[in-house]
PDB file of the backbone (N, CA, C, O) and the ligand in Angstrom, with CONECT records:
HET     ZN  A 101       1
ATOM      1  N   MET A   1       2.519   3.178  -0.235  1.00  0.00           N
ATOM      2  CA  MET A   1       3.866   3.717  -0.406  1.00  0.00           C
ATOM      3  C   MET A   1       4.912   2.670  -0.078  1.00  0.00           C
ATOM      4  O   MET A   1       5.835   2.935   0.692  1.00  0.00           O
ATOM      5  N   SER A   2       4.780   1.488  -0.651  1.00  0.00           N
ATOM      6  CA  SER A   2       5.750   0.465  -0.314  1.00  0.00           C
ATOM      7  C   SER A   2       6.239  -0.300  -1.536  1.00  0.00           C
ATOM      8  O   SER A   2       6.891  -1.334  -1.390  1.00  0.00           O
ATOM      9  N   CYS A   3       5.938   0.185  -2.738  1.00  0.00           N
ATOM     10  CA  CYS A   3       6.429  -0.531  -3.912  1.00  0.00           C
ATOM     11  C   CYS A   3       7.890  -0.176  -4.161  1.00  0.00           C
ATOM     12  O   CYS A   3       8.427   0.740  -3.537  1.00  0.00           O
ATOM     13  N   ARG A   4       8.515  -0.885  -5.053  1.00  0.00           N
ATOM     14  CA  ARG A   4       9.939  -0.714  -5.286  1.00  0.00           C
ATOM     15  C   ARG A   4      10.305   0.696  -5.781  1.00  0.00           C
ATOM     16  O   ARG A   4      11.195   1.325  -5.207  1.00  0.00           O
ATOM     17  N   PRO A   5       9.647   1.203  -6.823  1.00  0.00           N
ATOM     18  CA  PRO A   5       9.988   2.558  -7.264  1.00  0.00           C
ATOM     19  C   PRO A   5       9.799   3.606  -6.167  1.00  0.00           C
ATOM     20  O   PRO A   5      10.577   4.557  -6.088  1.00  0.00           O
ATOM     21  N   CYS A   6       8.775   3.446  -5.318  1.00  0.00           N
ATOM     22  CA  CYS A   6       8.578   4.388  -4.217  1.00  0.00           C
ATOM     23  C   CYS A   6       9.722   4.300  -3.215  1.00  0.00           C
ATOM     24  O   CYS A   6      10.211   5.321  -2.732  1.00  0.00           O
ATOM     25  N   ALA A   7      10.145   3.081  -2.902  1.00  0.00           N
ATOM     26  CA  ALA A   7      11.245   2.911  -1.961  1.00  0.00           C
ATOM     27  C   ALA A   7      12.516   3.540  -2.524  1.00  0.00           C
ATOM     28  O   ALA A   7      13.260   4.196  -1.796  1.00  0.00           O
ATOM     29  N   ASP A   8      12.764   3.344  -3.813  1.00  0.00           N
ATOM     30  CA  ASP A   8      13.930   3.948  -4.451  1.00  0.00           C
ATOM     31  C   ASP A   8      13.841   5.465  -4.407  1.00  0.00           C
ATOM     32  O   ASP A   8      14.827   6.151  -4.136  1.00  0.00           O
ATOM     33  N   ALA A   9      12.643   5.981  -4.677  1.00  0.00           N
ATOM     34  CA  ALA A   9      12.476   7.429  -4.722  1.00  0.00           C
ATOM     35  C   ALA A   9      12.583   8.051  -3.334  1.00  0.00           C
ATOM     36  O   ALA A   9      13.003   9.200  -3.197  1.00  0.00           O
ATOM     37  N   GLU A  10      12.203   7.289  -2.302  1.00  0.00           N
ATOM     38  CA  GLU A  10      12.389   7.785  -0.938  1.00  0.00           C
ATOM     39  C   GLU A  10      13.865   8.042  -0.673  1.00  0.00           C
ATOM     40  O   GLU A  10      14.229   9.041  -0.052  1.00  0.00           O
ATOM     41  N   ALA A  11      14.707   7.136  -1.148  1.00  0.00           N
ATOM     42  CA  ALA A  11      16.134   7.272  -0.939  1.00  0.00           C
ATOM     43  C   ALA A  11      16.724   8.345  -1.848  1.00  0.00           C
ATOM     44  O   ALA A  11      17.589   9.114  -1.427  1.00  0.00           O
ATOM     45  N   ASN A  12      16.264   8.394  -3.071  1.00  0.00           N
ATOM     46  CA  ASN A  12      16.759   9.382  -4.031  1.00  0.00           C
ATOM     47  C   ASN A  12      15.632   9.756  -4.993  1.00  0.00           C
ATOM     48  O   ASN A  12      15.326   9.000  -5.915  1.00  0.00           O
ATOM     49  N   PRO A  13      15.016  10.918  -4.781  1.00  0.00           N
ATOM     50  CA  PRO A  13      13.853  11.307  -5.583  1.00  0.00           C
ATOM     51  C   PRO A  13      14.114  11.288  -7.089  1.00  0.00           C
ATOM     52  O   PRO A  13      13.186  11.088  -7.873  1.00  0.00           O
ATOM     53  N   LEU A  14      15.346  11.491  -7.494  1.00  0.00           N
ATOM     54  CA  LEU A  14      15.631  11.547  -8.929  1.00  0.00           C
ATOM     55  C   LEU A  14      15.559  10.188  -9.595  1.00  0.00           C
ATOM     56  O   LEU A  14      15.274  10.098 -10.789  1.00  0.00           O
ATOM     57  N   THR A  15      15.815   9.116  -8.833  1.00  0.00           N
ATOM     58  CA  THR A  15      15.723   7.786  -9.436  1.00  0.00           C
ATOM     59  C   THR A  15      14.266   7.390  -9.635  1.00  0.00           C
ATOM     60  O   THR A  15      13.964   6.477 -10.403  1.00  0.00           O
ATOM     61  N   GLY A  16      13.371   8.076  -8.944  1.00  0.00           N
ATOM     62  CA  GLY A  16      11.965   7.707  -9.009  1.00  0.00           C
ATOM     63  C   GLY A  16      11.321   7.967 -10.346  1.00  0.00           C
ATOM     64  O   GLY A  16      10.196   7.531 -10.592  1.00  0.00           O
ATOM     65  N   SER A  17      12.026   8.678 -11.222  1.00  0.00           N
ATOM     66  CA  SER A  17      11.426   8.942 -12.526  1.00  0.00           C
ATOM     67  C   SER A  17      11.579   7.761 -13.468  1.00  0.00           C
ATOM     68  O   SER A  17      11.022   7.757 -14.566  1.00  0.00           O
ATOM     69  N   ILE A  18      12.331   6.762 -13.038  1.00  0.00           N
ATOM     70  CA  ILE A  18      12.613   5.643 -13.932  1.00  0.00           C
ATOM     71  C   ILE A  18      11.451   4.666 -13.975  1.00  0.00           C
ATOM     72  O   ILE A  18      11.048   4.235 -15.055  1.00  0.00           O
ATOM     73  N   GLY A  19      10.911   4.312 -12.828  1.00  0.00           N
ATOM     74  CA  GLY A  19       9.844   3.325 -12.836  1.00  0.00           C
ATOM     75  C   GLY A  19       8.651   3.752 -12.012  1.00  0.00           C
ATOM     76  O   GLY A  19       8.802   4.361 -10.953  1.00  0.00           O
ATOM     77  N   PHE A  20       7.462   3.432 -12.500  1.00  0.00           N
ATOM     78  CA  PHE A  20       6.244   3.719 -11.752  1.00  0.00           C
ATOM     79  C   PHE A  20       5.352   2.479 -11.773  1.00  0.00           C
ATOM     80  O   PHE A  20       5.206   1.817 -12.800  1.00  0.00           O
ATOM     81  N   GLU A  21       4.765   2.184 -10.625  1.00  0.00           N
ATOM     82  CA  GLU A  21       3.756   1.130 -10.571  1.00  0.00           C
ATOM     83  C   GLU A  21       2.400   1.768 -10.842  1.00  0.00           C
ATOM     84  O   GLU A  21       2.006   2.723 -10.172  1.00  0.00           O
ATOM     85  N   ASP A  22       1.692   1.232 -11.831  1.00  0.00           N
ATOM     86  CA  ASP A  22       0.413   1.827 -12.217  1.00  0.00           C
ATOM     87  C   ASP A  22      -0.572   1.942 -11.064  1.00  0.00           C
ATOM     88  O   ASP A  22      -1.286   2.938 -10.946  1.00  0.00           O
ATOM     89  N   LYS A  23      -0.610   0.925 -10.219  1.00  0.00           N
ATOM     90  CA  LYS A  23      -1.653   0.892  -9.200  1.00  0.00           C
ATOM     91  C   LYS A  23      -1.253   1.597  -7.921  1.00  0.00           C
ATOM     92  O   LYS A  23      -2.052   1.694  -6.990  1.00  0.00           O
ATOM     93  N   CYS A  24      -0.039   2.084  -7.864  1.00  0.00           N
ATOM     94  CA  CYS A  24       0.455   2.684  -6.631  1.00  0.00           C
ATOM     95  C   CYS A  24       0.156   4.189  -6.620  1.00  0.00           C
ATOM     96  O   CYS A  24       0.532   4.910  -7.544  1.00  0.00           O
ATOM     97  N   ASP A  25      -0.523   4.652  -5.567  1.00  0.00           N
ATOM     98  CA  ASP A  25      -0.842   6.077  -5.463  1.00  0.00           C
ATOM     99  C   ASP A  25       0.408   6.935  -5.342  1.00  0.00           C
ATOM    100  O   ASP A  25       0.481   8.027  -5.906  1.00  0.00           O
ATOM    101  N   GLY A  26       1.384   6.436  -4.608  1.00  0.00           N
ATOM    102  CA  GLY A  26       2.621   7.188  -4.454  1.00  0.00           C
ATOM    103  C   GLY A  26       3.312   7.380  -5.797  1.00  0.00           C
ATOM    104  O   GLY A  26       3.816   8.461  -6.099  1.00  0.00           O
ATOM    105  N   CYS A  27       3.331   6.318  -6.599  1.00  0.00           N
ATOM    106  CA  CYS A  27       3.936   6.406  -7.926  1.00  0.00           C
ATOM    107  C   CYS A  27       3.152   7.355  -8.823  1.00  0.00           C
ATOM    108  O   CYS A  27       3.734   8.142  -9.570  1.00  0.00           O
ATOM    109  N   ALA A  28       1.828   7.273  -8.744  1.00  0.00           N
ATOM    110  CA  ALA A  28       1.001   8.146  -9.580  1.00  0.00           C
ATOM    111  C   ALA A  28       1.250   9.600  -9.227  1.00  0.00           C
ATOM    112  O   ALA A  28       1.335  10.452 -10.112  1.00  0.00           O
ATOM    113  N   ALA A  29       1.368   9.889  -7.936  1.00  0.00           N
ATOM    114  CA  ALA A  29       1.633  11.260  -7.510  1.00  0.00           C
ATOM    115  C   ALA A  29       3.014  11.704  -7.981  1.00  0.00           C
ATOM    116  O   ALA A  29       3.193  12.832  -8.440  1.00  0.00           O
ATOM    117  N   ARG A  30       3.980  10.809  -7.863  1.00  0.00           N
ATOM    118  CA  ARG A  30       5.337  11.161  -8.270  1.00  0.00           C
ATOM    119  C   ARG A  30       5.417  11.339  -9.790  1.00  0.00           C
ATOM    120  O   ARG A  30       6.102  12.228 -10.297  1.00  0.00           O
ATOM    121  N   SER A  31       4.698  10.470 -10.494  1.00  0.00           N
ATOM    122  CA  SER A  31       4.657  10.583 -11.945  1.00  0.00           C
ATOM    123  C   SER A  31       4.105  11.947 -12.369  1.00  0.00           C
ATOM    124  O   SER A  31       4.625  12.587 -13.283  1.00  0.00           O
ATOM    125  N   LEU A  32       3.044  12.376 -11.686  1.00  0.00           N
ATOM    126  CA  LEU A  32       2.481  13.695 -12.000  1.00  0.00           C
ATOM    127  C   LEU A  32       3.451  14.816 -11.649  1.00  0.00           C
ATOM    128  O   LEU A  32       3.545  15.815 -12.363  1.00  0.00           O
ATOM    129  N   ALA A  33       4.168  14.642 -10.549  1.00  0.00           N
ATOM    130  CA  ALA A  33       5.125  15.678 -10.140  1.00  0.00           C
ATOM    131  C   ALA A  33       6.205  15.869 -11.197  1.00  0.00           C
ATOM    132  O   ALA A  33       6.757  16.960 -11.339  1.00  0.00           O
ATOM    133  N   HIS A  34       6.507  14.798 -11.942  1.00  0.00           N
ATOM    134  CA  HIS A  34       7.511  14.871 -13.005  1.00  0.00           C
ATOM    135  C   HIS A  34       6.906  15.363 -14.321  1.00  0.00           C
ATOM    136  O   HIS A  34       7.638  15.654 -15.268  1.00  0.00           O
ATOM    137  N   SER A  35       5.600  15.456 -14.384  1.00  0.00           N
ATOM    138  CA  SER A  35       4.944  15.654 -15.682  1.00  0.00           C
ATOM    139  C   SER A  35       4.889  17.125 -16.086  1.00  0.00           C
ATOM    140  O   SER A  35       4.921  18.015 -15.237  1.00  0.00           O
ATOM    141  N   PRO A  36       4.807  17.368 -17.394  1.00  0.00           N
ATOM    142  CA  PRO A  36       4.644  18.745 -17.890  1.00  0.00           C
ATOM    143  C   PRO A  36       3.349  19.379 -17.381  1.00  0.00           C
ATOM    144  O   PRO A  36       3.279  20.595 -17.201  1.00  0.00           O
ATOM    145  N   LEU A  37       2.327  18.557 -17.150  1.00  0.00           N
ATOM    146  CA  LEU A  37       1.063  19.091 -16.631  1.00  0.00           C
ATOM    147  C   LEU A  37       1.293  19.825 -15.320  1.00  0.00           C
ATOM    148  O   LEU A  37       0.810  20.941 -15.123  1.00  0.00           O
ATOM    149  N   TYR A  38       2.030  19.191 -14.436  1.00  0.00           N
ATOM    150  CA  TYR A  38       2.292  19.824 -13.148  1.00  0.00           C
ATOM    151  C   TYR A  38       3.237  21.010 -13.317  1.00  0.00           C
ATOM    152  O   TYR A  38       3.071  22.041 -12.665  1.00  0.00           O
ATOM    153  N   PHE A  39       4.206  20.861 -14.177  1.00  0.00           N
ATOM    154  CA  PHE A  39       5.167  21.933 -14.411  1.00  0.00           C
ATOM    155  C   PHE A  39       4.451  23.221 -14.819  1.00  0.00           C
ATOM    156  O   PHE A  39       4.728  24.298 -14.292  1.00  0.00           O
ATOM    157  N   VAL A  40       3.541  23.086 -15.754  1.00  0.00           N
ATOM    158  CA  VAL A  40       2.799  24.264 -16.230  1.00  0.00           C
ATOM    159  C   VAL A  40       1.934  24.847 -15.111  1.00  0.00           C
ATOM    160  O   VAL A  40       1.868  26.063 -14.929  1.00  0.00           O
ATOM    161  N   ALA A  41       1.274  23.959 -14.366  1.00  0.00           N
ATOM    162  CA  ALA A  41       0.414  24.424 -13.272  1.00  0.00           C
ATOM    163  C   ALA A  41       1.230  25.141 -12.203  1.00  0.00           C
ATOM    164  O   ALA A  41       0.840  26.201 -11.713  1.00  0.00           O
ATOM    165  N   ALA A  42       2.372  24.544 -11.848  1.00  0.00           N
ATOM    166  CA  ALA A  42       3.202  25.139 -10.800  1.00  0.00           C
ATOM    167  C   ALA A  42       3.752  26.484 -11.247  1.00  0.00           C
ATOM    168  O   ALA A  42       3.831  27.423 -10.456  1.00  0.00           O
ATOM    169  N   ARG A  43       4.133  26.576 -12.516  1.00  0.00           N
ATOM    170  CA  ARG A  43       4.704  27.816 -13.012  1.00  0.00           C
ATOM    171  C   ARG A  43       3.649  28.927 -13.047  1.00  0.00           C
ATOM    172  O   ARG A  43       3.952  30.092 -12.790  1.00  0.00           O
ATOM    173  N   SER A  44       2.426  28.554 -13.365  1.00  0.00           N
ATOM    174  CA  SER A  44       1.388  29.569 -13.429  1.00  0.00           C
ATOM    175  C   SER A  44       0.785  29.839 -12.046  1.00  0.00           C
ATOM    176  O   SER A  44      -0.015  30.760 -11.879  1.00  0.00           O
ATOM    177  N   GLY A  45       1.178  29.023 -11.057  1.00  0.00           N
ATOM    178  CA  GLY A  45       0.693  29.240  -9.704  1.00  0.00           C
ATOM    179  C   GLY A  45      -0.776  28.924  -9.533  1.00  0.00           C
ATOM    180  O   GLY A  45      -1.422  29.449  -8.626  1.00  0.00           O
ATOM    181  N   ALA A  46      -1.314  28.076 -10.390  1.00  0.00           N
ATOM    182  CA  ALA A  46      -2.730  27.738 -10.309  1.00  0.00           C
ATOM    183  C   ALA A  46      -2.944  26.296 -10.743  1.00  0.00           C
ATOM    184  O   ALA A  46      -2.103  25.715 -11.428  1.00  0.00           O
ATOM    185  N   LEU A  47      -4.061  25.726 -10.345  1.00  0.00           N
ATOM    186  CA  LEU A  47      -4.442  24.410 -10.836  1.00  0.00           C
ATOM    187  C   LEU A  47      -4.977  24.581 -12.254  1.00  0.00           C
ATOM    188  O   LEU A  47      -6.093  25.070 -12.436  1.00  0.00           O
ATOM    189  N   THR A  48      -4.212  24.194 -13.239  1.00  0.00           N
ATOM    190  CA  THR A  48      -4.722  24.284 -14.610  1.00  0.00           C
ATOM    191  C   THR A  48      -5.772  23.193 -14.809  1.00  0.00           C
ATOM    192  O   THR A  48      -5.712  22.151 -14.156  1.00  0.00           O
ATOM    193  N   PRO A  49      -6.737  23.425 -15.708  1.00  0.00           N
ATOM    194  CA  PRO A  49      -7.770  22.407 -15.949  1.00  0.00           C
ATOM    195  C   PRO A  49      -7.178  21.058 -16.342  1.00  0.00           C
ATOM    196  O   PRO A  49      -7.666  20.018 -15.901  1.00  0.00           O
ATOM    197  N   ALA A  50      -6.140  21.064 -17.160  1.00  0.00           N
ATOM    198  CA  ALA A  50      -5.554  19.801 -17.616  1.00  0.00           C
ATOM    199  C   ALA A  50      -4.937  19.036 -16.440  1.00  0.00           C
ATOM    200  O   ALA A  50      -5.066  17.816 -16.340  1.00  0.00           O
ATOM    201  N   TYR A  51      -4.276  19.766 -15.568  1.00  0.00           N
ATOM    202  CA  TYR A  51      -3.658  19.123 -14.408  1.00  0.00           C
ATOM    203  C   TYR A  51      -4.713  18.602 -13.449  1.00  0.00           C
ATOM    204  O   TYR A  51      -4.592  17.498 -12.917  1.00  0.00           O
ATOM    205  N   ARG A  52      -5.755  19.408 -13.230  1.00  0.00           N
ATOM    206  CA  ARG A  52      -6.806  18.962 -12.318  1.00  0.00           C
ATOM    207  C   ARG A  52      -7.535  17.750 -12.887  1.00  0.00           C
ATOM    208  O   ARG A  52      -7.896  16.834 -12.147  1.00  0.00           O
ATOM    209  N   ASP A  53      -7.751  17.744 -14.196  1.00  0.00           N
ATOM    210  CA  ASP A  53      -8.365  16.576 -14.839  1.00  0.00           C
ATOM    211  C   ASP A  53      -7.535  15.322 -14.611  1.00  0.00           C
ATOM    212  O   ASP A  53      -8.070  14.254 -14.316  1.00  0.00           O
ATOM    213  N   ALA A  54      -6.220  15.466 -14.751  1.00  0.00           N
ATOM    214  CA  ALA A  54      -5.338  14.314 -14.557  1.00  0.00           C
ATOM    215  C   ALA A  54      -5.441  13.818 -13.122  1.00  0.00           C
ATOM    216  O   ALA A  54      -5.500  12.611 -12.884  1.00  0.00           O
ATOM    217  N   LEU A  55      -5.463  14.741 -12.165  1.00  0.00           N
ATOM    218  CA  LEU A  55      -5.612  14.355 -10.763  1.00  0.00           C
ATOM    219  C   LEU A  55      -6.949  13.650 -10.534  1.00  0.00           C
ATOM    220  O   LEU A  55      -7.009  12.602  -9.890  1.00  0.00           O
ATOM    221  N   GLN A  56      -8.004  14.231 -11.062  1.00  0.00           N
ATOM    222  CA  GLN A  56      -9.335  13.686 -10.806  1.00  0.00           C
ATOM    223  C   GLN A  56      -9.522  12.334 -11.476  1.00  0.00           C
ATOM    224  O   GLN A  56     -10.175  11.452 -10.919  1.00  0.00           O
ATOM    225  N   SER A  57      -8.956  12.162 -12.666  1.00  0.00           N
ATOM    226  CA  SER A  57      -9.169  10.887 -13.341  1.00  0.00           C
ATOM    227  C   SER A  57      -8.382   9.771 -12.661  1.00  0.00           C
ATOM    228  O   SER A  57      -8.785   8.609 -12.718  1.00  0.00           O
ATOM    229  N   ARG A  58      -7.267  10.111 -12.019  1.00  0.00           N
ATOM    230  CA  ARG A  58      -6.480   9.070 -11.344  1.00  0.00           C
ATOM    231  C   ARG A  58      -6.922   8.850  -9.900  1.00  0.00           C
ATOM    232  O   ARG A  58      -6.970   7.713  -9.430  1.00  0.00           O
ATOM    233  N   PHE A  59      -7.247   9.941  -9.194  1.00  0.00           N
ATOM    234  CA  PHE A  59      -7.489   9.839  -7.751  1.00  0.00           C
ATOM    235  C   PHE A  59      -8.944  10.044  -7.359  1.00  0.00           C
ATOM    236  O   PHE A  59      -9.302   9.868  -6.194  1.00  0.00           O
ATOM    237  N   GLY A  60      -9.787  10.415  -8.318  1.00  0.00           N
ATOM    238  CA  GLY A  60     -11.196  10.607  -7.981  1.00  0.00           C
ATOM    239  C   GLY A  60     -11.377  11.686  -6.932  1.00  0.00           C
ATOM    240  O   GLY A  60     -10.814  12.776  -7.031  1.00  0.00           O
ATOM    241  N   ARG A  61     -12.184  11.358  -5.914  1.00  0.00           N
ATOM    242  CA  ARG A  61     -12.511  12.371  -4.913  1.00  0.00           C
ATOM    243  C   ARG A  61     -11.335  12.720  -4.025  1.00  0.00           C
ATOM    244  O   ARG A  61     -11.366  13.735  -3.329  1.00  0.00           O
ATOM    245  N   ALA A  62     -10.316  11.911  -4.037  1.00  0.00           N
ATOM    246  CA  ALA A  62      -9.141  12.184  -3.203  1.00  0.00           C
ATOM    247  C   ALA A  62      -8.140  13.088  -3.911  1.00  0.00           C
ATOM    248  O   ALA A  62      -6.988  13.184  -3.487  1.00  0.00           O
ATOM    249  N   TRP A  63      -8.562  13.751  -4.980  1.00  0.00           N
ATOM    250  CA  TRP A  63      -7.584  14.486  -5.787  1.00  0.00           C
ATOM    251  C   TRP A  63      -6.908  15.615  -5.028  1.00  0.00           C
ATOM    252  O   TRP A  63      -5.763  15.962  -5.318  1.00  0.00           O
ATOM    253  N   LYS A  64      -7.609  16.190  -4.060  1.00  0.00           N
ATOM    254  CA  LYS A  64      -6.983  17.302  -3.338  1.00  0.00           C
ATOM    255  C   LYS A  64      -5.816  16.830  -2.483  1.00  0.00           C
ATOM    256  O   LYS A  64      -4.764  17.470  -2.454  1.00  0.00           O
ATOM    257  N   SER A  65      -5.996  15.720  -1.793  1.00  0.00           N
ATOM    258  CA  SER A  65      -4.882  15.221  -0.995  1.00  0.00           C
ATOM    259  C   SER A  65      -3.788  14.685  -1.911  1.00  0.00           C
ATOM    260  O   SER A  65      -2.604  14.746  -1.580  1.00  0.00           O
ATOM    261  N   ALA A  66      -4.193  14.161  -3.065  1.00  0.00           N
ATOM    262  CA  ALA A  66      -3.189  13.713  -4.030  1.00  0.00           C
ATOM    263  C   ALA A  66      -2.358  14.894  -4.515  1.00  0.00           C
ATOM    264  O   ALA A  66      -1.148  14.780  -4.710  1.00  0.00           O
ATOM    265  N   HIS A  67      -3.021  16.019  -4.707  1.00  0.00           N
ATOM    266  CA  HIS A  67      -2.301  17.224  -5.132  1.00  0.00           C
ATOM    267  C   HIS A  67      -1.243  17.616  -4.096  1.00  0.00           C
ATOM    268  O   HIS A  67      -0.152  18.062  -4.454  1.00  0.00           O
ATOM    269  N   GLU A  68      -1.571  17.447  -2.809  1.00  0.00           N
ATOM    270  CA  GLU A  68      -0.585  17.735  -1.764  1.00  0.00           C
ATOM    271  C   GLU A  68       0.614  16.794  -1.898  1.00  0.00           C
ATOM    272  O   GLU A  68       1.760  17.208  -1.723  1.00  0.00           O
ATOM    273  N   GLN A  69       0.339  15.531  -2.209  1.00  0.00           N
ATOM    274  CA  GLN A  69       1.431  14.567  -2.408  1.00  0.00           C
ATOM    275  C   GLN A  69       2.287  14.953  -3.610  1.00  0.00           C
ATOM    276  O   GLN A  69       3.514  14.872  -3.568  1.00  0.00           O
ATOM    277  N   VAL A  70       1.614  15.376  -4.686  1.00  0.00           N
ATOM    278  CA  VAL A  70       2.349  15.777  -5.889  1.00  0.00           C
ATOM    279  C   VAL A  70       3.257  16.951  -5.563  1.00  0.00           C
ATOM    280  O   VAL A  70       4.421  16.975  -5.963  1.00  0.00           O
ATOM    281  N   LYS A  71       2.718  17.931  -4.830  1.00  0.00           N
ATOM    282  CA  LYS A  71       3.538  19.094  -4.468  1.00  0.00           C
ATOM    283  C   LYS A  71       4.732  18.686  -3.618  1.00  0.00           C
ATOM    284  O   LYS A  71       5.845  19.178  -3.804  1.00  0.00           O
ATOM    285  N   ALA A  72       4.477  17.773  -2.676  1.00  0.00           N
ATOM    286  CA  ALA A  72       5.564  17.324  -1.805  1.00  0.00           C
ATOM    287  C   ALA A  72       6.652  16.634  -2.624  1.00  0.00           C
ATOM    288  O   ALA A  72       7.840  16.868  -2.406  1.00  0.00           O
ATOM    289  N   TRP A  73       6.242  15.780  -3.570  1.00  0.00           N
ATOM    290  CA  TRP A  73       7.238  15.118  -4.423  1.00  0.00           C
ATOM    291  C   TRP A  73       7.968  16.129  -5.285  1.00  0.00           C
ATOM    292  O   TRP A  73       9.186  16.051  -5.443  1.00  0.00           O
ATOM    293  N   ALA A  74       7.240  17.065  -5.837  1.00  0.00           N
ATOM    294  CA  ALA A  74       7.876  18.052  -6.703  1.00  0.00           C
ATOM    295  C   ALA A  74       8.942  18.829  -5.943  1.00  0.00           C
ATOM    296  O   ALA A  74      10.003  19.141  -6.484  1.00  0.00           O
ATOM    297  N   GLN A  75       8.648  19.136  -4.684  1.00  0.00           N
ATOM    298  CA  GLN A  75       9.639  19.841  -3.869  1.00  0.00           C
ATOM    299  C   GLN A  75      10.875  18.991  -3.636  1.00  0.00           C
ATOM    300  O   GLN A  75      12.006  19.467  -3.725  1.00  0.00           O
ATOM    301  N   ARG A  76      10.632  17.721  -3.333  1.00  0.00           N
ATOM    302  CA  ARG A  76      11.773  16.838  -3.070  1.00  0.00           C
ATOM    303  C   ARG A  76      12.601  16.635  -4.337  1.00  0.00           C
ATOM    304  O   ARG A  76      13.831  16.604  -4.284  1.00  0.00           O
ATOM    305  N   ILE A  77      11.924  16.498  -5.466  1.00  0.00           N
ATOM    306  CA  ILE A  77      12.626  16.314  -6.737  1.00  0.00           C
ATOM    307  C   ILE A  77      13.442  17.565  -7.057  1.00  0.00           C
ATOM    308  O   ILE A  77      14.603  17.485  -7.460  1.00  0.00           O
ATOM    309  N   ASP A  78      12.813  18.711  -6.869  1.00  0.00           N
ATOM    310  CA  ASP A  78      13.485  19.977  -7.139  1.00  0.00           C
ATOM    311  C   ASP A  78      14.719  20.135  -6.249  1.00  0.00           C
ATOM    312  O   ASP A  78      15.795  20.524  -6.701  1.00  0.00           O
ATOM    313  N   HIS A  79      14.523  19.821  -4.984  1.00  0.00           N
ATOM    314  CA  HIS A  79      15.613  19.937  -4.023  1.00  0.00           C
ATOM    315  C   HIS A  79      16.773  19.024  -4.409  1.00  0.00           C
ATOM    316  O   HIS A  79      17.936  19.424  -4.362  1.00  0.00           O
ATOM    317  N   ALA A  80      16.438  17.791  -4.791  1.00  0.00           N
ATOM    318  CA  ALA A  80      17.469  16.825  -5.177  1.00  0.00           C
ATOM    319  C   ALA A  80      18.201  17.289  -6.435  1.00  0.00           C
ATOM    320  O   ALA A  80      19.410  17.096  -6.561  1.00  0.00           O
ATOM    321  N   ARG A  81      17.475  17.895  -7.353  1.00  0.00           N
ATOM    322  CA  ARG A  81      18.106  18.378  -8.587  1.00  0.00           C
ATOM    323  C   ARG A  81      19.094  19.496  -8.286  1.00  0.00           C
ATOM    324  O   ARG A  81      20.169  19.571  -8.881  1.00  0.00           O
ATOM    325  N   ARG A  82      18.714  20.358  -7.359  1.00  0.00           N
ATOM    326  CA  ARG A  82      19.613  21.471  -7.022  1.00  0.00           C
ATOM    327  C   ARG A  82      20.902  20.985  -6.414  1.00  0.00           C
ATOM    328  O   ARG A  82      21.964  21.575  -6.615  1.00  0.00           O
ATOM    329  N   LYS A  83      20.799  19.878  -5.650  1.00  0.00           N
ATOM    330  CA  LYS A  83      21.984  19.366  -4.979  1.00  0.00           C
ATOM    331  C   LYS A  83      22.908  18.661  -5.949  1.00  0.00           C
ATOM    332  O   LYS A  83      24.121  18.633  -5.742  1.00  0.00           O
ATOM    333  N   SER A  84      22.350  18.093  -7.003  1.00  0.00           N
ATOM    334  CA  SER A  84      23.171  17.264  -7.896  1.00  0.00           C
ATOM    335  C   SER A  84      23.843  18.104  -8.975  1.00  0.00           C
ATOM    336  O   SER A  84      24.571  17.568  -9.811  1.00  0.00           O
TER     337      SER A  84
HETATM  338 ZN    ZN A 101       4.895   3.362  -5.760  1.00  0.00          ZN2+
END
């Protein structure tokens, strides 16, 4: 969690949608939080197969903790959007 896009997103979650580092887990989680895959899963209140596949293909066995990161980012992004 120390790349440039992550640092920017820490300060302002909405700017984090501009750049992602491929190899950065924080960026990957944030990227998913912005994605339609997560949007659909969150709206249906369940882990959709497509969303879980995306988590598993990026994070492997750590997908569950990655999902927690995605949720945390989604909350911060949502909160920032409401304020703006
Ligand atoms: Zn990053």
